[in-house]
N, C-alpha and C positions, 0 to 999 in steps of 0.2 A: 504494500500500500504506500503510495507516494502522496505528498501534500503539495498543494499549490495555493499560494497566498495572494489575495486581492485586497486592496484598500478602498474599494468601491464595489457596488453591486453591478456587475456587468450587464448591460442590456443585450442579452444573448438568448434567442428563442430556444436554441438547443440546450443550454444550461437550464433554462426555465422548465423545459419538458423533463429532463433527467432528474432535476431537483424535486419536482412535484411527484414524480414516480416513486422516489425514495420516501417521501412523506406518506404516500399511500401504503407503503410496506411497514410503517412503524407500528408498534404495539397499540398505540392510540393516536391515529392521525388527527391533526388539528390544523385549521386554517392559519393559525398563528405561526406554523412552521414553514409555510409555503414561500416560494420565490417572490410572489407578489407582495406578501407582507413585508419581507426584508427590503424590497425595492421601495415600497411606500415609506418605510422608516428612513431609508437612506436619502430619499428626496426631500422629505419634510423636515428632517432634523440635521441636514448637512452643515448648518452653521455651528452646531454645538458638539457633534460627535463625528468620529471617523470610523467607518466600517473596517473590521478586520475579518475578512471572509476566508475561512479555511476549507478548501475542497480536497477530498481524499479520492484518489483514483487507483483502480487496479487495471493496469494497461490503459486503455482509453475509456474505460467505463467508470462513471461517477458512482462511488459507493458510500460517500459520507459528506455531510455539510455541517459546518459549525459556524454560525453567524454571530460573531462577537463584534465589539466596538471598543474604542478608547475615547476618553475625553480629548479635547484638543491639546491639552498639555501632556497627554499620554501618561497621566499618573494613575488612571484607573482602567481596568479591563473588565468587560461585563457583556452579558447577552445584548446583542443589537436591539432586540425587541423587548428588553427587560422592563421598560417603563410603559409599554403599550400593549403587551400580550398577556392574556390570562395564564397561559402556559408557555414555558420556554424549554428547549431541549436540544441535544445533539441529534441530527437527522441521519438515520441509517436504518438498515434492517437490524433487528435486535441482535443477531448473531455476530454482526460486525462491530457492535458498540464497544465491547471491552478494548479491542485493538484501536478503535478510533479515539477513545478517551486516553489511552496510553500515548498515542502519537501526538495528540494535541498538548498534553501536559509536558511532553518532552520538548515540543517545539516552542512553547511560549517563553521559556527563559532565554532561548537563542534570539528571540525578538526583543529582549530586554524587559520582559514582563514576568515578574515573580509572583504576582497575585492576580487571581481572577474571581470575580463575584458572580455567582450563578443564581439569579432570582427566579422565583416561581417555577422551580423544577419539580415535576410530579414525583411523588414518592414511589409510584408504581412503574416508573420508567427504568429501563435497563441501564440508563446513564447513572441514576442514583445508586444502583447496586454496584456498578463498576468503579465509581469514583473513590470510595473508601480504600479498597485494597490497592488500587493503582497509585493514589496519592501517597499512601504510606510507603509503598515500595520505592517511589521516586524521591522520597525525602521531603514531601510537602506536609504541612499541617492542615487539617480539614476541620472546619467548624460548621455545623448544620443547625439551623434553628427553624421552628415551625413558621410558616408564612400564612397560608389560607386553607380553610376547609370550604371547598367549592360545591355548593348544592346542585344536585342533578335530579331530574325526573325521568325514571325509566319508563319506556313505552314499547318494549320489545314484544310483549305478549298481549293477547286480547284482554286478558284479565287485568293487566297493569293499566291498559288504556281505559277500560271501563271504570276502574277504581278512580282514576284521575277525572274522568267525566263526571262521576257522582260528586266528587269533591268540588268541581267547578260549579255545579248546579247549587251547591249549598253555600257558596261564598256570598257574603253580604254585599260585595262590590257589584254583583249582578243586579241587586235591587237598586243600588245607587244609579247605575247606568239606565235601568228601566225607567226610573223617575225622571232622568234627564231626557230620555227618548220620548217621553210623553209631552215634553215642551218643544223639542226641536229634533229633526231627523238626525240619526247618527250613522256615519259611514266609516268603514274600515278600508283603507287603501294599503296595498303593498307595492311600494316603489322599488323596482328592480333594475331599471335602465339607468345608465350613468346620468343622462340629462335630467331625468326625473329626480334622482337623489340630489344632484348638484343644485337644482332649483329650490329644493326643500331644506337644504342644510342651513342656510342663513337663519330662517325662522326657528329651526331646531336649536341652533347655537344660542341665539338671542334669548329664547325662552329659558334655556338651561341657566344661562348667566344671570338673568333677572330673578329666577326662582331662588337660586342659592344666595344671591346678594341680599334678598329680602329677609333671609334668616341668618345673615351675618357670616355666610360662608363664601368661599371663592371657587368658582367652577374651573376645571382644567380647560374649558373652552374659552376662558379669558386669554389663553395663549394662542397667538397666531400660528405657531407650529402645530399645535393640536388640531386646530381647524383645518390647516393645510393637510395634515395627516389623514383625517377623515375623508377629505375630498380626494386624496390620492388613492385611498382604499376603494372608494366608490368607483373611480376610474379603472382600477386594475382588477377588482374582484367582480364587477358587474358582467363582463363578457362571459366568464365561465358560470355565472349564476350563483355566486357564493355570498352575495350581500343583499340585504333587504332593509329598507327604511319603512317600517310600518307606521301608519299615521291614522289616528282616530279623529274624525271631524264631526263637529256639531254644526250642522248646516254647512256653510262654506268655511267655517273657522276651525283650524286644527287645534286640538286641545291636548293631545298626547302623541309622543313619538317613541319608537323603539328601533335602535340601530342594531341589527343582528346578522348572524352568518349562518349559512347552511352548507355543511361540508361533511363528507364521509358519514352520511346517514345520521347526522344529528344537527340540532340547532344550538347556537351559542348566543345568548343574550349579552350584548356588549355595553350599550349606553342608552339610557332612556330619560325622558323628562316629561313634564306636563305643565299646562297653563295654570298658574296658581289661582286665577280667577274662578276656576271650576273645581277647586280643591274639595268642596263639600261632596262632590260626586265621585271622588277617587278615580279620576280618569286614567292615571297611570296604571293603577292596579286593574282597572277594567280592561284596558288594552292588553295587559299581560294575560288576563283570563282568556280573552278571545284568541290570542295567538297560541296559547297552550291548548285550548280546545281544538283549534285547527290542526295542531300537531298530532292530537289523538286520532284524527281522521286520516292522517297521511300514512301511506304505505312506505314512504321513504325516510321516516324518522324513527330511530330506535331510542333516542333519548333527547332531552332538552337540558342544556347546561345553563344555569341561571347566572353564571359569572362570579367574579371575585366579590368577597364580602359576605359577612354573616348577618345581614339585615333580617329582621323578624319575618318580613313578608316572604323571603326566600326559604327560611326554615319551615314555614308553614307548608311549603310545597314539596320539599326534598324527600326523595325516597332512598337516596344514597348520597355520599359525599366523596369528593376526590381531594386528596391532601397534596399541598405543595410545600416545599421548603426553600429557604434561602441558604445557599452554601458558599462559604468563602474557602478557597484553596490557595495557600500561600507558603512561600519559603521564608517569609519574614517572621521570626519568633515574636518580635515586638507587635507586629500587626495581628498575629494570631491571639496572643495574650490580651491585647487591648480590646479586640473584638469580643472575646468571651467575657471579659470584665464588664464592658458596657452593656452587653445583653443581659447578664445575670443581675447587674445592678438595677437596670430598668425593670426587670421582672420582679425583683424584690420590692421595688417602690410601688409597682402596680398592685402587688398582692396585699399591701397595707394601705387602706384608704387614708388613715391618719398621716402616714409618712408621705403619701402622694400629695395630700393637701398642703403639707408643710413645704414640700419642694416647689409646688406650684406657687405658693405664697412668696417664697424666696426669689423665684425667677421673675415674679411680677413686681418686685420692689424696684424703685428707680435706681438705675445704675447696675442692677444685677445682671450678670452675663454679658455685659457690653465691653468688658476689658478695662473698666475704670476702677475696679475694686483694688 
């Protein structure tokens, strides 16, 4: 197996085809692992990160892809999709993964990189199993900490689908939507063409920013890079039919949106929002109900992934969870010890409400934490 290094995502249709074929051979294929996703990140975030794309070949056949990146100062190495994807992983058939992990960890120090941070790595991945033994053998220190429990709804059998349908019929959000529908007609659109999604993205973004601002929070859609990224995804994922912007309208007025993906026989909910003026009717939850109900009727959907985060509304639906971890692999003893110390200190503080309150009070004092102490 030989490695080829790129510092950009090549716009190469042959690479795209081979890369995505490898994704389909993974133990759990995800749209987040595709060539299109990496290209969208590279285009939208080019001002702040530099791709480090590692391609593994056997003769002329692509057998592995590891899409990493560095910050512009090259102080950090991390998954290229680390801040945008629900799951990140090394891409290969499972049987090639141990060798791919070994080769990449051998190559990184040659490139001047002694530490790599791997966020949102699924614990059921062959990569997670290979990292520990390989890192230990090569003299790395490895620190793994829990990241997310990702809720999913299984729809593989007729019994599972019927159980979800019954649950949908019992949700109070249906009554809220019915009350709204008595006042104004409700329509559900699924926008799948690039032009359709592009025209709807501005209102989606503006509504999300306004809704969170009203409750004192900042939306990631305040970032021009994030908005550009969603637009790039729509452009790249719409031709193969992997992206949908679902929109619930009250008359001609959109009141809820769901940006989601369909890939490898499952749906992934990615980002959603709703018009706060219709909050009393729970339009976001109502839209989610309708999309889940449609998934139950689909012969092409084995499960729905509700995305990162442990919000209550997701836990109400989950029939299983997929766990991810954040892993730091380093040859720096100081970096390893410092990372472990910060994690366990933060965990101890969170486990004690009184201590957490004290720390928050200290951090909130004038001058605290700003270098003037």
